[in-house]
Jmol script that loads the backbone (N, CA, C; Angstrom):
load data "model"
ATOM      1  N   MET A   1       0.569   9.206 -18.920  1.00  0.00           N
ATOM      2  CA  MET A   1       1.456   8.600 -19.872  1.00  0.00           C
ATOM      3  C   MET A   1       0.675   8.310 -21.142  1.00  0.00           C
ATOM      4  N   ASN A   2       1.200   8.697 -22.286  1.00  0.00           N
ATOM      5  CA  ASN A   2       0.500   8.408 -23.527  1.00  0.00           C
ATOM      6  C   ASN A   2       0.946   7.058 -24.080  1.00  0.00           C
ATOM      7  N   ASN A   3       0.282   6.604 -25.119  1.00  0.00           N
ATOM      8  CA  ASN A   3       0.538   5.275 -25.653  1.00  0.00           C
ATOM      9  C   ASN A   3       1.910   5.121 -26.288  1.00  0.00           C
ATOM     10  N   THR A   4       2.560   6.202 -26.665  1.00  0.00           N
ATOM     11  CA  THR A   4       3.871   6.104 -27.302  1.00  0.00           C
ATOM     12  C   THR A   4       4.992   5.970 -26.280  1.00  0.00           C
ATOM     13  N   GLN A   5       4.744   6.257 -25.041  1.00  0.00           N
ATOM     14  CA  GLN A   5       5.756   6.141 -23.995  1.00  0.00           C
ATOM     15  C   GLN A   5       5.651   4.785 -23.328  1.00  0.00           C
ATOM     16  N   LYS A   6       6.804   4.192 -23.034  1.00  0.00           N
ATOM     17  CA  LYS A   6       6.834   2.922 -22.339  1.00  0.00           C
ATOM     18  C   LYS A   6       7.598   3.103 -21.040  1.00  0.00           C
ATOM     19  N   ARG A   7       7.211   2.295 -20.067  1.00  0.00           N
ATOM     20  CA  ARG A   7       7.945   2.302 -18.805  1.00  0.00           C
ATOM     21  C   ARG A   7       9.238   1.516 -18.988  1.00  0.00           C
ATOM     22  N   ALA A   8      10.280   1.979 -18.351  1.00  0.00           N
ATOM     23  CA  ALA A   8      11.545   1.251 -18.357  1.00  0.00           C
ATOM     24  C   ALA A   8      11.409   0.025 -17.467  1.00  0.00           C
ATOM     25  N   SER A   9      11.958  -1.093 -17.899  1.00  0.00           N
ATOM     26  CA  SER A   9      11.914  -2.327 -17.115  1.00  0.00           C
ATOM     27  C   SER A   9      13.010  -2.305 -16.068  1.00  0.00           C
ATOM     28  N   MET A  10      12.662  -2.761 -14.862  1.00  0.00           N
ATOM     29  CA  MET A  10      13.630  -2.728 -13.778  1.00  0.00           C
ATOM     30  C   MET A  10      13.325  -3.843 -12.783  1.00  0.00           C
ATOM     31  N   SER A  11      14.362  -4.419 -12.202  1.00  0.00           N
ATOM     32  CA  SER A  11      14.183  -5.442 -11.172  1.00  0.00           C
ATOM     33  C   SER A  11      13.750  -4.768  -9.869  1.00  0.00           C
ATOM     34  N   ALA A  12      13.194  -5.549  -8.963  1.00  0.00           N
ATOM     35  CA  ALA A  12      12.752  -5.010  -7.673  1.00  0.00           C
ATOM     36  C   ALA A  12      13.929  -4.412  -6.905  1.00  0.00           C
ATOM     37  N   ALA A  13      15.081  -5.073  -6.952  1.00  0.00           N
ATOM     38  CA  ALA A  13      16.258  -4.580  -6.227  1.00  0.00           C
ATOM     39  C   ALA A  13      16.735  -3.239  -6.780  1.00  0.00           C
ATOM     40  N   ASP A  14      16.799  -3.135  -8.110  1.00  0.00           N
ATOM     41  CA  ASP A  14      17.245  -1.878  -8.721  1.00  0.00           C
ATOM     42  C   ASP A  14      16.249  -0.749  -8.463  1.00  0.00           C
ATOM     43  N   LEU A  15      14.972  -1.072  -8.548  1.00  0.00           N
ATOM     44  CA  LEU A  15      13.936  -0.076  -8.284  1.00  0.00           C
ATOM     45  C   LEU A  15      13.988   0.378  -6.827  1.00  0.00           C
ATOM     46  N   PHE A  16      14.221  -0.569  -5.930  1.00  0.00           N
ATOM     47  CA  PHE A  16      14.360  -0.231  -4.511  1.00  0.00           C
ATOM     48  C   PHE A  16      15.488   0.763  -4.285  1.00  0.00           C
ATOM     49  N   VAL A  17      16.621   0.531  -4.924  1.00  0.00           N
ATOM     50  CA  VAL A  17      17.778   1.433  -4.762  1.00  0.00           C
ATOM     51  C   VAL A  17      17.414   2.851  -5.185  1.00  0.00           C
ATOM     52  N   LEU A  18      16.744   2.980  -6.330  1.00  0.00           N
ATOM     53  CA  LEU A  18      16.344   4.313  -6.802  1.00  0.00           C
ATOM     54  C   LEU A  18      15.326   4.965  -5.870  1.00  0.00           C
ATOM     55  N   LEU A  19      14.326   4.193  -5.464  1.00  0.00           N
ATOM     56  CA  LEU A  19      13.302   4.726  -4.550  1.00  0.00           C
ATOM     57  C   LEU A  19      13.914   5.159  -3.227  1.00  0.00           C
ATOM     58  N   ASP A  20      14.758   4.308  -2.665  1.00  0.00           N
ATOM     59  CA  ASP A  20      15.366   4.607  -1.373  1.00  0.00           C
ATOM     60  C   ASP A  20      16.235   5.853  -1.448  1.00  0.00           C
ATOM     61  N   ARG A  21      17.032   5.947  -2.488  1.00  0.00           N
ATOM     62  CA  ARG A  21      17.916   7.114  -2.649  1.00  0.00           C
ATOM     63  C   ARG A  21      17.102   8.406  -2.735  1.00  0.00           C
ATOM     64  N   GLU A  22      16.038   8.388  -3.545  1.00  0.00           N
ATOM     65  CA  GLU A  22      15.228   9.597  -3.713  1.00  0.00           C
ATOM     66  C   GLU A  22      14.417   9.897  -2.453  1.00  0.00           C
ATOM     67  N   PHE A  23      13.936   8.858  -1.782  1.00  0.00           N
ATOM     68  CA  PHE A  23      13.204   9.077  -0.532  1.00  0.00           C
ATOM     69  C   PHE A  23      14.102   9.724   0.511  1.00  0.00           C
ATOM     70  N   ARG A  24      15.315   9.243   0.645  1.00  0.00           N
ATOM     71  CA  ARG A  24      16.256   9.832   1.620  1.00  0.00           C
ATOM     72  C   ARG A  24      16.520  11.303   1.301  1.00  0.00           C
ATOM     73  N   ARG A  25      16.545  11.628   0.025  1.00  0.00           N
ATOM     74  CA  ARG A  25      16.772  13.019  -0.373  1.00  0.00           C
ATOM     75  C   ARG A  25      15.592  13.904   0.010  1.00  0.00           C
ATOM     76  N   ARG A  26      14.356  13.379  -0.124  1.00  0.00           N
ATOM     77  CA  ARG A  26      13.142  14.172   0.129  1.00  0.00           C
ATOM     78  C   ARG A  26      12.578  14.022   1.536  1.00  0.00           C
ATOM     79  N   GLN A  27      13.029  13.035   2.273  1.00  0.00           N
ATOM     80  CA  GLN A  27      12.469  12.735   3.592  1.00  0.00           C
ATOM     81  C   GLN A  27      12.629  13.920   4.552  1.00  0.00           C
ATOM     82  N   PRO A  28      11.562  14.241   5.312  1.00  0.00           N
ATOM     83  CA  PRO A  28      11.681  15.318   6.303  1.00  0.00           C
ATOM     84  C   PRO A  28      12.797  15.007   7.309  1.00  0.00           C
ATOM     85  N   ARG A  29      13.575  15.975   7.624  1.00  0.00           N
ATOM     86  CA  ARG A  29      14.712  15.777   8.541  1.00  0.00           C
ATOM     87  C   ARG A  29      14.290  15.402   9.947  1.00  0.00           C
ATOM     88  N   GLU A  30      13.054  15.707  10.298  1.00  0.00           N
ATOM     89  CA  GLU A  30      12.568  15.392  11.647  1.00  0.00           C
ATOM     90  C   GLU A  30      12.336  13.893  11.843  1.00  0.00           C
ATOM     91  N   CYS A  31      12.338  13.138  10.786  1.00  0.00           N
ATOM     92  CA  CYS A  31      12.058  11.702  10.885  1.00  0.00           C
ATOM     93  C   CYS A  31      13.290  10.890  10.516  1.00  0.00           C
ATOM     94  N   ALA A  32      13.656   9.977  11.391  1.00  0.00           N
ATOM     95  CA  ALA A  32      14.764   9.072  11.111  1.00  0.00           C
ATOM     96  C   ALA A  32      14.297   7.620  11.162  1.00  0.00           C
ATOM     97  N   GLN A  33      12.983   7.419  11.251  1.00  0.00           N
ATOM     98  CA  GLN A  33      12.455   6.069  11.418  1.00  0.00           C
ATOM     99  C   GLN A  33      11.922   5.459  10.126  1.00  0.00           C
ATOM    100  N   CYS A  34      11.380   6.236   9.240  1.00  0.00           N
ATOM    101  CA  CYS A  34      10.733   5.698   8.050  1.00  0.00           C
ATOM    102  C   CYS A  34      11.748   5.206   7.034  1.00  0.00           C
ATOM    103  N   TYR A  35      11.319   4.244   6.247  1.00  0.00           N
ATOM    104  CA  TYR A  35      12.178   3.670   5.218  1.00  0.00           C
ATOM    105  C   TYR A  35      11.321   3.135   4.079  1.00  0.00           C
ATOM    106  N   VAL A  36      11.946   2.912   2.954  1.00  0.00           N
ATOM    107  CA  VAL A  36      11.273   2.366   1.778  1.00  0.00           C
ATOM    108  C   VAL A  36      11.344   0.850   1.862  1.00  0.00           C
ATOM    109  N   GLN A  37      10.227   0.203   1.579  1.00  0.00           N
ATOM    110  CA  GLN A  37      10.218  -1.252   1.532  1.00  0.00           C
ATOM    111  C   GLN A  37      10.409  -1.714   0.089  1.00  0.00           C
ATOM    112  N   LEU A  38      10.796  -2.958  -0.080  1.00  0.00           N
ATOM    113  CA  LEU A  38      11.041  -3.514  -1.399  1.00  0.00           C
ATOM    114  C   LEU A  38       9.757  -3.512  -2.221  1.00  0.00           C
ATOM    115  N   PRO A  39       9.795  -2.985  -3.439  1.00  0.00           N
ATOM    116  CA  PRO A  39       8.610  -3.011  -4.301  1.00  0.00           C
ATOM    117  C   PRO A  39       8.213  -4.454  -4.611  1.00  0.00           C
ATOM    118  N   PHE A  40       6.917  -4.685  -4.756  1.00  0.00           N
ATOM    119  CA  PHE A  40       6.435  -6.027  -5.085  1.00  0.00           C
ATOM    120  C   PHE A  40       5.487  -5.949  -6.266  1.00  0.00           C
ATOM    121  N   ARG A  41       5.465  -7.025  -7.029  1.00  0.00           N
ATOM    122  CA  ARG A  41       4.670  -7.102  -8.258  1.00  0.00           C
ATOM    123  C   ARG A  41       3.197  -7.328  -7.930  1.00  0.00           C
ATOM    124  N   VAL A  42       2.328  -6.682  -8.703  1.00  0.00           N
ATOM    125  CA  VAL A  42       0.883  -6.871  -8.601  1.00  0.00           C
ATOM    126  C   VAL A  42       0.323  -7.125  -9.995  1.00  0.00           C
ATOM    127  N   ASP A  43      -0.872  -7.704 -10.059  1.00  0.00           N
ATOM    128  CA  ASP A  43      -1.518  -7.898 -11.353  1.00  0.00           C
ATOM    129  C   ASP A  43      -1.751  -6.548 -12.006  1.00  0.00           C
ATOM    130  N   VAL A  44      -1.516  -6.476 -13.292  1.00  0.00           N
ATOM    131  CA  VAL A  44      -1.676  -5.224 -14.027  1.00  0.00           C
ATOM    132  C   VAL A  44      -3.149  -5.018 -14.359  1.00  0.00           C
ATOM    133  N   PRO A  45      -3.742  -3.946 -13.866  1.00  0.00           N
ATOM    134  CA  PRO A  45      -5.124  -3.634 -14.218  1.00  0.00           C
ATOM    135  C   PRO A  45      -5.251  -3.267 -15.699  1.00  0.00           C
ATOM    136  N   VAL A  46      -6.437  -3.366 -16.225  1.00  0.00           N
ATOM    137  CA  VAL A  46      -6.706  -3.084 -17.631  1.00  0.00           C
ATOM    138  C   VAL A  46      -6.352  -1.646 -18.008  1.00  0.00           C
ATOM    139  N   ASN A  47      -6.524  -0.716 -17.087  1.00  0.00           N
ATOM    140  CA  ASN A  47      -6.330   0.698 -17.411  1.00  0.00           C
ATOM    141  C   ASN A  47      -4.870   1.130 -17.522  1.00  0.00           C
ATOM    142  N   GLY A  48      -3.923   0.193 -17.462  1.00  0.00           N
ATOM    143  CA  GLY A  48      -2.524   0.532 -17.679  1.00  0.00           C
ATOM    144  C   GLY A  48      -1.765   1.029 -16.471  1.00  0.00           C
ATOM    145  N   ASN A  49      -2.300   0.835 -15.290  1.00  0.00           N
ATOM    146  CA  ASN A  49      -1.569   1.237 -14.091  1.00  0.00           C
ATOM    147  C   ASN A  49      -0.285   0.430 -13.956  1.00  0.00           C
ATOM    148  N   ALA A  50       0.581   0.862 -13.078  1.00  0.00           N
ATOM    149  CA  ALA A  50       1.859   0.185 -12.855  1.00  0.00           C
ATOM    150  C   ALA A  50       1.632  -1.230 -12.331  1.00  0.00           C
ATOM    151  N   ASN A  51       2.621  -2.087 -12.541  1.00  0.00           N
ATOM    152  CA  ASN A  51       2.507  -3.470 -12.108  1.00  0.00           C
ATOM    153  C   ASN A  51       3.217  -3.737 -10.787  1.00  0.00           C
ATOM    154  N   TRP A  52       3.453  -2.680 -10.007  1.00  0.00           N
ATOM    155  CA  TRP A  52       4.110  -2.853  -8.718  1.00  0.00           C
ATOM    156  C   TRP A  52       3.589  -1.833  -7.710  1.00  0.00           C
ATOM    157  N   GLU A  53       3.812  -2.156  -6.443  1.00  0.00           N
ATOM    158  CA  GLU A  53       3.434  -1.275  -5.339  1.00  0.00           C
ATOM    159  C   GLU A  53       4.493  -1.363  -4.250  1.00  0.00           C
ATOM    160  N   VAL A  54       4.361  -0.481  -3.266  1.00  0.00           N
ATOM    161  CA  VAL A  54       5.224  -0.474  -2.084  1.00  0.00           C
ATOM    162  C   VAL A  54       4.301  -0.284  -0.883  1.00  0.00           C
ATOM    163  N   VAL A  55       4.573  -1.010   0.190  1.00  0.00           N
ATOM    164  CA  VAL A  55       3.814  -0.812   1.417  1.00  0.00           C
ATOM    165  C   VAL A  55       4.252   0.521   2.017  1.00  0.00           C
ATOM    166  N   ILE A  56       3.273   1.360   2.325  1.00  0.00           N
ATOM    167  CA  ILE A  56       3.555   2.677   2.898  1.00  0.00           C
ATOM    168  C   ILE A  56       2.912   2.745   4.278  1.00  0.00           C
ATOM    169  N   THR A  57       3.723   3.009   5.283  1.00  0.00           N
ATOM    170  CA  THR A  57       3.213   3.099   6.651  1.00  0.00           C
ATOM    171  C   THR A  57       2.946   4.550   7.023  1.00  0.00           C
ATOM    172  N   ARG A  58       2.120   4.744   8.000  1.00  0.00           N
ATOM    173  CA  ARG A  58       1.785   6.096   8.466  1.00  0.00           C
ATOM    174  C   ARG A  58       2.950   6.689   9.254  1.00  0.00           C
ATOM    175  N   CYS A  59       3.084   8.003   9.126  1.00  0.00           N
ATOM    176  CA  CYS A  59       4.159   8.718   9.811  1.00  0.00           C
ATOM    177  C   CYS A  59       3.621  10.067  10.285  1.00  0.00           C
ATOM    178  N   PRO A  60       3.856  10.426  11.539  1.00  0.00           N
ATOM    179  CA  PRO A  60       3.375  11.711  12.041  1.00  0.00           C
ATOM    180  C   PRO A  60       4.126  12.917  11.471  1.00  0.00           C
ATOM    181  N   VAL A  61       5.259  12.697  10.828  1.00  0.00           N
ATOM    182  CA  VAL A  61       6.072  13.797  10.324  1.00  0.00           C
ATOM    183  C   VAL A  61       5.783  14.123   8.859  1.00  0.00           C
ATOM    184  N   ALA A  62       5.072  13.284   8.150  1.00  0.00           N
ATOM    185  CA  ALA A  62       4.681  13.493   6.750  1.00  0.00           C
ATOM    186  C   ALA A  62       5.474  12.665   5.758  1.00  0.00           C
ATOM    187  N   CYS A  63       6.242  11.705   6.211  1.00  0.00           N
ATOM    188  CA  CYS A  63       6.965  10.828   5.288  1.00  0.00           C
ATOM    189  C   CYS A  63       5.995  10.058   4.408  1.00  0.00           C
ATOM    190  N   GLU A  64       4.837   9.742   4.928  1.00  0.00           N
ATOM    191  CA  GLU A  64       3.841   8.991   4.177  1.00  0.00           C
ATOM    192  C   GLU A  64       3.484   9.712   2.877  1.00  0.00           C
ATOM    193  N   SER A  65       3.227  10.989   2.949  1.00  0.00           N
ATOM    194  CA  SER A  65       2.856  11.731   1.740  1.00  0.00           C
ATOM    195  C   SER A  65       4.038  11.872   0.784  1.00  0.00           C
ATOM    196  N   VAL A  66       5.229  12.022   1.313  1.00  0.00           N
ATOM    197  CA  VAL A  66       6.431  12.104   0.472  1.00  0.00           C
ATOM    198  C   VAL A  66       6.602  10.796  -0.291  1.00  0.00           C
ATOM    199  N   LEU A  67       6.449   9.677   0.400  1.00  0.00           N
ATOM    200  CA  LEU A  67       6.626   8.383  -0.242  1.00  0.00           C
ATOM    201  C   LEU A  67       5.503   8.097  -1.238  1.00  0.00           C
ATOM    202  N   GLN A  68       4.280   8.477  -0.929  1.00  0.00           N
ATOM    203  CA  GLN A  68       3.170   8.293  -1.867  1.00  0.00           C
ATOM    204  C   GLN A  68       3.433   9.051  -3.172  1.00  0.00           C
ATOM    205  N   GLU A  69       3.893  10.262  -3.044  1.00  0.00           N
ATOM    206  CA  GLU A  69       4.218  11.095  -4.206  1.00  0.00           C
ATOM    207  C   GLU A  69       5.335  10.461  -5.035  1.00  0.00           C
ATOM    208  N   LEU A  70       6.356  10.002  -4.354  1.00  0.00           N
ATOM    209  CA  LEU A  70       7.494   9.389  -5.009  1.00  0.00           C
ATOM    210  C   LEU A  70       7.104   8.099  -5.728  1.00  0.00           C
ATOM    211  N   VAL A  71       6.331   7.259  -5.079  1.00  0.00           N
ATOM    212  CA  VAL A  71       5.894   6.005  -5.690  1.00  0.00           C
ATOM    213  C   VAL A  71       5.051   6.294  -6.932  1.00  0.00           C
ATOM    214  N   ALA A  72       4.132   7.235  -6.838  1.00  0.00           N
ATOM    215  CA  ALA A  72       3.299   7.585  -7.994  1.00  0.00           C
ATOM    216  C   ALA A  72       4.170   8.069  -9.165  1.00  0.00           C
ATOM    217  N   GLU A  73       5.159   8.860  -8.856  1.00  0.00           N
ATOM    218  CA  GLU A  73       6.087   9.365  -9.867  1.00  0.00           C
ATOM    219  C   GLU A  73       6.862   8.223 -10.536  1.00  0.00           C
ATOM    220  N   PHE A  74       7.369   7.305  -9.731  1.00  0.00           N
ATOM    221  CA  PHE A  74       8.162   6.196 -10.250  1.00  0.00           C
ATOM    222  C   PHE A  74       7.293   5.148 -10.943  1.00  0.00           C
ATOM    223  N   GLN A  75       6.039   5.011 -10.544  1.00  0.00           N
ATOM    224  CA  GLN A  75       5.146   4.068 -11.220  1.00  0.00           C
ATOM    225  C   GLN A  75       4.876   4.506 -12.660  1.00  0.00           C
ATOM    226  N   GLU A  76       4.962   5.781 -12.920  1.00  0.00           N
ATOM    227  CA  GLU A  76       4.801   6.276 -14.288  1.00  0.00           C
ATOM    228  C   GLU A  76       6.018   5.941 -15.150  1.00  0.00           C
ATOM    229  N   ARG A  77       7.187   5.790 -14.517  1.00  0.00           N
ATOM    230  CA  ARG A  77       8.437   5.592 -15.252  1.00  0.00           C
ATOM    231  C   ARG A  77       8.902   4.142 -15.380  1.00  0.00           C
ATOM    232  N   TYR A  78       8.591   3.325 -14.350  1.00  0.00           N
ATOM    233  CA  TYR A  78       9.211   2.003 -14.284  1.00  0.00           C
ATOM    234  C   TYR A  78       8.202   0.860 -14.175  1.00  0.00           C
ATOM    235  N   GLU A  79       8.563  -0.249 -14.812  1.00  0.00           N
ATOM    236  CA  GLU A  79       7.787  -1.485 -14.764  1.00  0.00           C
ATOM    237  C   GLU A  79       8.661  -2.522 -14.069  1.00  0.00           C
ATOM    238  N   LEU A  80       8.074  -3.280 -13.172  1.00  0.00           N
ATOM    239  CA  LEU A  80       8.811  -4.287 -12.433  1.00  0.00           C
ATOM    240  C   LEU A  80       8.900  -5.570 -13.247  1.00  0.00           C
ATOM    241  N   VAL A  81      10.107  -6.091 -13.379  1.00  0.00           N
ATOM    242  CA  VAL A  81      10.322  -7.349 -14.092  1.00  0.00           C
ATOM    243  C   VAL A  81      11.055  -8.320 -13.184  1.00  0.00           C
ATOM    244  N   THR A  82      10.860  -9.592 -13.429  1.00  0.00           N
ATOM    245  CA  THR A  82      11.598 -10.613 -12.683  1.00  0.00           C
ATOM    246  C   THR A  82      12.776 -11.036 -13.535  1.00  0.00           C
ATOM    247  N   ARG A  83      13.915 -11.158 -12.891  1.00  0.00           N
ATOM    248  CA  ARG A  83      15.150 -11.532 -13.634  1.00  0.00           C
ATOM    249  C   ARG A  83      15.723 -12.794 -13.079  1.00  0.00           C
TER     250      ARG A  83
END
end "model"
wireframe off; spacefill off
backbone 0.3
color backbone group
């Protein structure tokens, strides 16, 4: 992300809805157990990383890598705000 681009502000609930919807779309069909957890706010590091994270659990079917990819993608786009 360059300095001219800003992340869109979003509440944890709204961000969860987007993450969950996209995860369900990309989730391997062999897995029906994994789910997205509610994003939570973290201290913003100096280097401009996102101010939120999601707990990602291990999955033998590969949901873990799908969710890691998705979270990284969304961290570039969205900033977590409290409302």
